[in-house]
MARPA-902377 format. One record per residue: residue in three letters; x, y negated, z of N, C-alpha, C, CB in turn. Coordinates in steps of 0.02 Angstrom, whole numbers, plus 50000, padded with zeros to 5 digits. Glycine has a CB too. Example, Ala and Ser with C-alpha at 12.3 -4.5 7.8 and 13.67 -1.06 7.14 Angstrom:
Ala506605028450390506155022550390506605016550390505655022450452/Ser506425011250354506845005350357506454999850394507045003050286/
//
This chain:
Unk504973789657283504913794257229504613801557274505733795157184/Unk505173800957320505173804957392504453804757436505783801457443/Unk504213801157445503323799557470502863801057428503103792257482/Unk502873802157363502493805357327502723810257324502343803457279/Unk503043813557303503113822457320502743823857387504023825557334/Unk503073819757434502473824857475502013821357503502723829457535/Unk501673817257460500873817757442500603820757420500623814957417/Unk500813825157376500773829957333500833837757328501073828257305/Unk501183838257387501213842457443500763843557486501613841257473/Unk500603837557502500053838857555499373841257544499933833357585/Unk499353834857485498913839157454498643849157430499043835957411/Unk499173847657409499073855057377499263860557440499643856357303/Unk499303858557473499213863057565498673863457570499433859657644/Unk498373856357584497573854657585497153858557584497343851457542/Unk497273859857515496983864057481496883874457468497203860857439/Unk497523875657480497983879557519497493881057570498683875957543/Unk497693877457632497143880357684496603880057650497033876757751/Unk496133875857656495433875557631495403883257587495293867857578/Unk495573886157545495593892357501495693895757547496043893457444/Unk496403896957595496453902257647495463903957686497143898157717/Unk495763896757706495113898257759494433898757731495033892657814/Unk494153898957660493423903657632493693909657626493033901757553/Unk494233908957593494413917757561494033919857648495693921157539/Unk494543920057685494373923157767493853920857772494803921257834/Unk493323917357760492493917157781492293921357766492033912857758/Unk492223920457694491883925657652492303935457661491993921657560/Unk492723934557667492903943157719492633945357774493573944057752/Unk492443940057787492513941757881491743941857878492943934157951/Unk491313936757799490323941457798490413949357775489603937157714/Unk491093949757728490763956857725491323962357733490353958057652/Unk491473959657795491603967857863491013968757892492193966757945/Unk490863961357882490083964657960489543967557900489443954658032/Unk489713966057847489173967457812489033976157814489283964257737/Unk489743976757785489603985457798489913986757857489933991157740/Unk490003983357884489883985657968489113989657976489853977458026/Unk488763983857959487993985157979487893988457938487463980257984/Unk487933991957875487843998057821488224001757845487983997457746/Unk488664002257884488844010157896488474014657935489444010857926/Unk487984008358007487694007658061486784012258043487743998258077/Unk486994006958009486084008757958486064017257930486004002157855/Unk486624019857898486934023757883486994030257921487354020857875/Unk487124026257973487344033658042486534034758095488264029458124/Unk486454028458113485574030758094485114033058066485294029058086/Unk485314032058011484434036057967485164041557967483814031557851/Unk485344045257939485534052757952485304055058013486254054057952/Unk485604052458083485564053258112484784056058128485894049758127/Unk484234049858122483644051358131483124058658096483464045558114/Unk483564055858023483324063657997483654070057993483164063357937/Unk484284069658039484374076558052484204078758117485004078258040/Unk483604075158175483124074858216482364081258178482964065458222/Unk482324074558121481714074658095481664084558059481694067058032/Unk482314083758036482124090058024482344095958062482254090957968/Unk482464096958104482544101458179481964100758205483104099158236/Unk481544096858216480974095058232480344099358192481004088058222/Unk480344100158112480164101758069480214110658070480464097658025/Unk480924112558063481114119058075480784120758141481854119858075/Unk480864120458200480684121258236479894121258238481014118358261/Unk479284119058202478854118258212478544123558169478754112258211/Unk479004127158104478824130558055479184137658115479174127857964/Unk479324137458106479764144358154479134144658225480914141058195/Unk478624137058258478094140458304477464144658260477724133858353/Unk477284140958215477144142858154476944150758145477704140958116/Unk477504152658116477674157658112477834164258146477894156258095/Unk477864162758210477824165458273477234166758306478114162058309/Unk476834160058289476154162158313475614166858265475804155558328/Unk475854164958214475494167658146475614178658152476134162458055/Unk476044179258184475944185658172476034191458226476324186658123/
//
């Protein structure tokens, strides 16, 4: 009887270990995706600010030259 319980507990532990392993694997993938999204947002905002600054300088030059 005790050996039967030990076998059952071993199977349950293997299932638990497999579940935790898969959970951590998906969690790691999610963290990587979130990090990549954060980097993409940072790059996008940086490039947009740079473009807006260049356009503002070009508009200022155009108004200065027109005067």
